[in-house]
C-alpha positions in Angstrom: -12.3 20.3 40.0 -15.2 20.0 37.8 -16.9 16.8 37.2 -17.3 15.7 34.0 -21.4 15.4 33.0 -22.5 12.0 32.2 -23.9 12.4 29.1 -24.2 8.1 28.4 -25.7 5.6 30.8 -23.5 2.6 30.7 -25.0 -0.7 32.0 -21.8 -0.8 34.9 -24.1 -1.5 38.1 -25.0 -5.2 37.3 -21.1 -5.6 37.1 -20.1 -4.2 40.0 -21.3 -7.3 42.1 -19.1 -9.3 40.0 -15.9 -7.2 40.4 -16.1 -7.0 44.0 -16.4 -10.7 44.2 -13.5 -11.2 41.5 -11.4 -8.9 43.6 -11.7 -10.9 46.8 -10.7 -14.3 44.8 -7.5 -12.4 43.4 -6.3 -11.3 47.1 -7.1 -14.8 48.0 -5.0 -16.5 45.0 -2.4 -13.9 45.2 0.1 -16.0 46.6 0.0 -18.4 43.5 3.9 -19.3 42.5 5.8 -19.9 39.2 5.2 -24.0 40.1 1.7 -23.6 39.1 2.6 -22.5 35.2 1.5 -25.8 33.8 -2.1 -24.9 35.1 -2.0 -21.5 34.1 -4.4 -20.3 31.5 -2.4 -18.6 28.4 0.8 -20.5 29.4 2.8 -23.1 27.8 6.3 -24.4 28.6 8.4 -21.2 27.8 5.2 -19.6 25.6 2.9 -16.6 27.1 -0.3 -16.3 24.8 -2.3 -13.1 24.8 -5.3 -12.8 22.5 -6.8 -10.1 20.1 -10.3 -9.3 19.2 -10.2 -7.6 16.0 -11.7 -7.2 12.6 -10.0 -9.2 10.0 -12.4 -9.7 7.2 -15.1 -6.7 7.1 -15.0 -3.0 6.0 -13.0 -2.2 9.6 -10.3 -4.9 8.5 -8.4 -1.9 7.0 -7.7 -1.0 10.8 -7.8 -4.5 12.3 -5.3 -6.0 10.5 -2.4 -3.6 10.7 -3.4 -3.2 14.4 -2.9 -6.8 14.6 0.4 -7.0 12.6 1.8 -4.0 14.6 1.4 -5.9 18.0 2.6 -8.9 16.1 5.7 -7.3 15.2 6.7 -5.6 18.5 6.8 -8.8 20.5 8.3 -11.0 17.3 11.1 -8.5 17.8 11.2 -9.0 21.4 11.2 -12.6 21.0 13.8 -12.7 18.4 16.5 -10.1 19.9 15.7 -10.4 24.2 14.4 -14.2 23.9 10.8 -13.0 25.2 9.5 -11.6 28.3 12.2 -11.8 30.9 14.3 -13.4 28.5 12.5 -16.1 29.2 8.8 -16.4 27.8 8.3 -15.9 24.3 4.6 -14.3 23.6 2.2 -15.5 20.8 -0.8 -14.1 19.6 -3.8 -16.0 19.2 -6.3 -13.7 17.0 -9.8 -14.0 16.4 -11.7 -12.0 13.6 -14.5 -10.1 15.2 -17.3 -7.6 13.5 -17.2 -4.1 14.4 -21.1 -3.0 13.7 -21.9 -6.2 15.8 -21.1 -5.8 19.6 -21.6 -9.1 20.5 -19.2 -10.7 18.2 -16.3 -9.6 20.4 -18.0 -11.3 23.6 -18.2 -14.6 21.4 -14.8 -14.7 20.2 -13.5 -14.1 23.9 -15.4 -17.2 25.2 -14.1 -18.8 22.4 -10.3 -17.9 23.7 -10.5 -17.0 27.2 -9.2 -20.2 28.8 -6.0 -19.8 25.8 -4.7 -17.1 27.1 -3.2 -15.0 29.9 -4.7 -11.9 28.5 -6.4 -10.1 25.9 -4.1 -7.5 23.8 -6.5 -6.1 21.4 -10.2 -5.0 21.7 -11.4 -3.0 18.8 -14.1 -0.8 19.3 -15.9 1.0 21.7 -19.0 -1.0 21.9 -17.1 -4.4 21.6 -15.3 -3.2 24.6 -18.6 -2.7 26.2 -19.7 -6.2 25.4 -16.5 -8.1 26.7 -16.5 -6.1 30.2 -18.4 -7.9 32.3 -16.8 -11.2 30.8 -13.7 -9.9 32.2 -14.1 -9.5 35.3 -16.1 -12.8 35.5 -13.1 -14.9 34.4 -10.2 -11.9 36.2 -8.8 -11.5 32.8 -7.3 -8.5 31.9 -7.8 -6.7 28.4 -5.9 -4.0 26.4 -9.0 -1.9 24.8 -7.6 -0.5 21.2 -10.0 2.5 21.7 -9.9 5.4 23.9 -12.7 6.2 25.4 -12.5 8.1 29.1 -14.4 5.6 30.4 -11.6 3.1 30.4 -9.5 4.8 32.6 -11.2 3.5 35.7 -12.0 0.1 34.6 -10.0 -2.3 36.6 -10.0 -5.2 34.1 -8.8 -2.7 31.4 -4.9 -1.5 31.0 -5.8 1.5 28.5 -3.4 3.7 26.5 -3.2 6.9 24.6 -5.2 10.1 25.0 -9.1 9.6 25.2 -11.1 10.8 22.5 -13.0 13.1 25.1 -9.4 15.0 25.6 -8.5 14.4 22.0 -11.5 16.5 21.2 -10.8 18.9 23.9 -7.5 19.8 23.0 -8.1 20.1 19.3 -11.6 22.2 19.3 -9.8 24.5 21.7 -6.7 24.4 19.7 -8.8 26.0 16.6 -11.0 28.4 18.9 -7.7 29.9 20.0 -3.8 29.5 18.6 -5.7 27.7 15.6 -7.3 31.2 14.3 -10.3 30.4 14.4 -11.8 32.3 17.5 -15.6 32.9 17.5 -16.5 30.2 15.2 -19.6 28.3 15.0 -18.6 24.5 16.5 -20.5 21.0 15.5 -20.1 17.7 15.9 -20.7 15.2 13.3 -20.0 11.3 14.8 -20.6 7.8 14.2 -23.8 6.7 16.7 -22.1 4.3 18.6 -20.2 4.8 22.0 -16.9 5.9 20.3 -19.0 8.8 18.8 -20.7 9.8 22.1 -17.3 10.1 23.9 -16.1 12.8 21.6 -19.3 14.4 21.9 -18.9 14.4 25.6 -15.5 15.9 24.9 -16.7 18.6 22.6 -19.5 19.5 25.2 -17.0 19.5 28.3 -15.2 22.5 26.5 -18.2 24.1 25.2 -18.9 24.4 29.2 -15.2 25.4 29.9 -15.3 27.9 27.3 -18.6 29.5 27.6 -20.0 28.3 24.3 -22.8 26.5 22.7 -22.4 23.6 20.4 -24.5 24.5 17.6 -25.4 21.1 16.4 -24.5 17.0 17.0 -25.2 15.4 14.3 -24.5 11.8 14.2 -24.8 8.9 11.3 -24.2 4.9 11.1 -21.4 3.2 9.7 -23.4 1.4 7.0 -24.5 5.2 5.5 -23.8 5.7 2.1 -25.1 9.0 1.4 -24.2 12.3 3.7 -25.5 15.1 1.7 -28.2 15.3 4.2 -26.5 15.9 7.7 -23.3 17.8 5.6 -26.4 20.2 4.4 -27.7 20.3 7.7 -24.0 21.3 9.3 -23.4 23.7 6.3 -27.1 25.9 7.3 -26.0 25.6 11.1 -23.1 27.7 10.1 -20.7 25.1 11.5 -17.2 27.1 11.3 -15.5 24.0 13.2 -16.5 20.5 13.4 -15.4 17.9 15.2 -15.5 14.1 13.2 -15.9 10.6 14.8 -15.6 8.2 11.9 -13.9 5.5 10.3 -11.8 5.9 7.6 -13.8 4.8 4.8 -16.5 7.2 6.2 -14.0 10.1 6.3 -13.8 10.0 2.6 -17.5 10.3 1.8 -18.4 12.9 4.5 -15.6 15.0 3.4 -16.1 14.4 -0.6 -19.6 15.5 0.1 -18.4 18.6 1.5 -16.1 19.6 -1.1 -19.1 19.0 -3.6 -21.6 20.8 -1.9 -18.7 24.0 -1.8 -18.4 23.6 2.3 -15.5 24.5 3.7 -14.9 24.3 8.0 -12.2 23.4 9.7 -12.9 19.3 9.8 -11.0 18.1 13.2 -10.8 13.9 12.9 -10.3 11.8 15.9 -7.5 9.4 15.8 -9.5 6.4 13.9 -10.8 8.5 11.2 -7.7 8.8 9.5 -6.1 6.5 6.8 -3.3 7.5 4.6 -5.0 6.6 1.4 -7.0 9.8 2.1 -4.0 11.7 1.2 -3.5 9.9 -2.1 -7.0 10.3 -3.3 -9.6 13.1 -5.1 -10.1 15.1 -2.3 -6.6 15.2 -1.2 -6.4 19.3 -1.9 -9.7 19.5 -0.1 -8.2 17.7 2.6 -5.0 19.6 3.0 -6.8 23.4 3.1 -9.2 21.7 5.8 -8.8 18.6 7.7 -6.7 18.4 10.8 -6.2 15.0 12.7 -6.2 14.9 16.5 -3.4 12.3 18.0 -0.4 12.5 20.2 3.5 12.1 19.6 5.7 12.7 16.8 4.8 12.7 13.0 6.0 9.1 11.5 7.9 11.0 8.8 10.1 12.6 11.5 13.3 10.8 11.3 14.9 12.6 14.1 12.8 10.3 16.7 14.6 6.9 17.9 11.3 5.6 18.2 9.7 6.3 14.9 13.1 4.7 13.6 13.2 1.5 15.8 9.9 1.3 14.7 9.8 1.4 11.2 13.0 -0.6 11.3 11.2 -3.6 13.1 8.3 -3.3 10.6 10.5 -3.8 7.6 12.4 -6.7 9.1 9.5 -8.7 10.7 6.2 -7.4 8.6 7.8 -6.5 5.5 4.7 -7.2 3.7 2.8 -4.8 5.9 2.6 -1.1 5.4 3.7 1.1 8.1 0.2 2.9 8.5 -1.2 4.5 11.2 -3.0 1.8 12.7 0.4 -0.5 12.4 1.9 2.4 14.5 -1.2 2.0 17.1 -0.8 -2.1 17.2 3.0 -1.9 17.9 2.5 1.1 20.4 0.0 -0.7 22.5 2.5 -3.6 23.0 4.2 -1.2 25.5 2.2 -1.6 28.7 1.4 -5.4 27.6 4.9 -5.8 27.7 5.6 -4.0 31.0 3.1 -5.8 32.8 4.1 -9.2 31.7 7.6 -8.3 32.7 6.3 -7.7 36.3 4.3 -10.7 36.3 7.4 -12.6 35.4 9.9 -10.8 37.7 7.2 -11.2 40.6 6.9 -15.3 39.6 3.2 -15.1 39.1 1.7 -15.5 35.7 -1.6 -16.5 36.9 -4.5 -14.6 36.4 -4.1 -13.1 39.5 -0.3 -12.0 39.2 -1.1 -10.2 35.9 -3.8 -8.2 37.4 -1.7 -7.3 40.3 1.2 -6.6 37.9 -1.1 -4.1 36.2 -1.7 -2.4 39.6 1.8 -2.1 40.3 3.1 -0.3 36.9 3.8 3.3 37.4 4.7 4.7 33.9 5.4 2.5 30.7 8.4 3.6 28.8 7.1 3.8 25.0 10.0 5.5 22.9 8.4 8.4 22.7 5.8 7.2 20.3 2.9 8.6 22.8 3.0 10.9 25.5 3.8 9.3 29.2 0.7 7.3 30.4 0.6 7.2 34.5 -0.7 4.0 35.9 -0.7 2.2 39.0 -4.1 1.5 41.0 -7.0 2.3 38.6 -7.9 5.4 41.1 -4.5 6.8 40.5 -4.0 6.3 36.5 -3.5 9.6 34.4 -3.6 9.4 30.7 -1.5 11.6 27.9 -3.9 15.1 28.8 -1.9 16.8 25.6 -2.3 16.2 21.6 -0.6 16.4 18.5 -2.5 18.4 15.7 -1.8 16.7 12.5 -2.9 18.2 9.2 -2.7 16.7 6.0 0.6 16.9 4.0 0.7 14.2 0.9 4.2 14.3 0.7 5.0 12.9 4.2 4.7 9.8 5.6 1.1 8.2 6.7 0.2 12.1 4.8 0.4 13.7 7.7 2.0 16.4 9.5 2.8 18.5 12.8 0.9 21.5 13.0 1.4 21.5 16.7 3.0 19.3 19.5 2.1 19.5 23.1 -1.6 21.2 22.6 -2.8 21.5 26.6 -5.9 23.4 26.9 -7.1 24.0 30.6 -10.2 21.9 29.7 -8.0 19.0 29.3 -6.2 19.4 32.7 -9.2 19.8 34.7 -11.4 16.6 33.3 -11.8 14.2 35.8 -12.2 10.4 34.8 -14.9 9.1 36.9 -15.8 5.1 36.8 -19.9 5.1 36.1 
């Protein structure tokens, strides 16, 4: 299979020695038993504490708050209905407010709570994850990234989930150019100038190489940009017919609102974080219905035939009645499945130490998730295999979350051949 080209340079080399040393220490202390629970970070009596590093007060709180609500709801339900992990340990969340645009804020808040938690359950933002990564290795802490960069698949101290941005882009653009009826259209990207945006561009460039076309333009923007006339005009002048968009919801509305004003109507395709249901009730909803798709996975939240959807919405109504069941609540709830599975293994082995939790993440096979996302194959990091299919959603203001299924189970050959390499 073809190796994925390295477009980004990550500062990972300086972590390699730390990681190797930590692995040796883990092996040495792997026999620590449950008798040491009293001295185990993040475990107090019958309670396991997990951390959450998420925006709660900046512009990205529209994502960070429901993510936290979804995660909390899952464990509130587990605690109340099953007595917690293994029927023995209640789970509580220690949340810290981070600033999305400041990559160092996650690392600072991690240092604040690292000795109080068994693992980190949310780290929101690709650049935030990059900032925390070397600290996870130093302190032997497992974290779950709430971001979908393909780089996380082979990271020892991360427990990733969901389809990576690269595969979201490959499947969505590939679908547009084949069964989506846009054969021969010029492909471009418009992405946030962060690791999140770069990951999305990687996917489109990989698809271009596999399918034999050239990406006409890779335009970028900053999160605090307010005027999008220039980049949208550039995309129009380049003749872009399919544009992969990596943005956050507040920017999605501005970009597409600008395009509507300029009379520019390509096929826009957003990555999963680009959407918020409020857009389906905005002044540009008609433009979105005609021109915007979202690439993610799983069923529509309006699909009451899905047992997992019904269970999740019932949990929201009972344990978080003040929280809208939006896309990010859905994501936060879903991310709890691999966390729960890892903790169950650690409890079953009688070892909730840092070494025990790490070993549990390496011993996972697949994680059941009520069908809310496709199966993620876990195990040792070298064997991990994330979902390689996508659901393409179209905008429908009349359904929950404003999204209906355009096509489920999209599986482009380039998504199957994409290799995940640790850099």
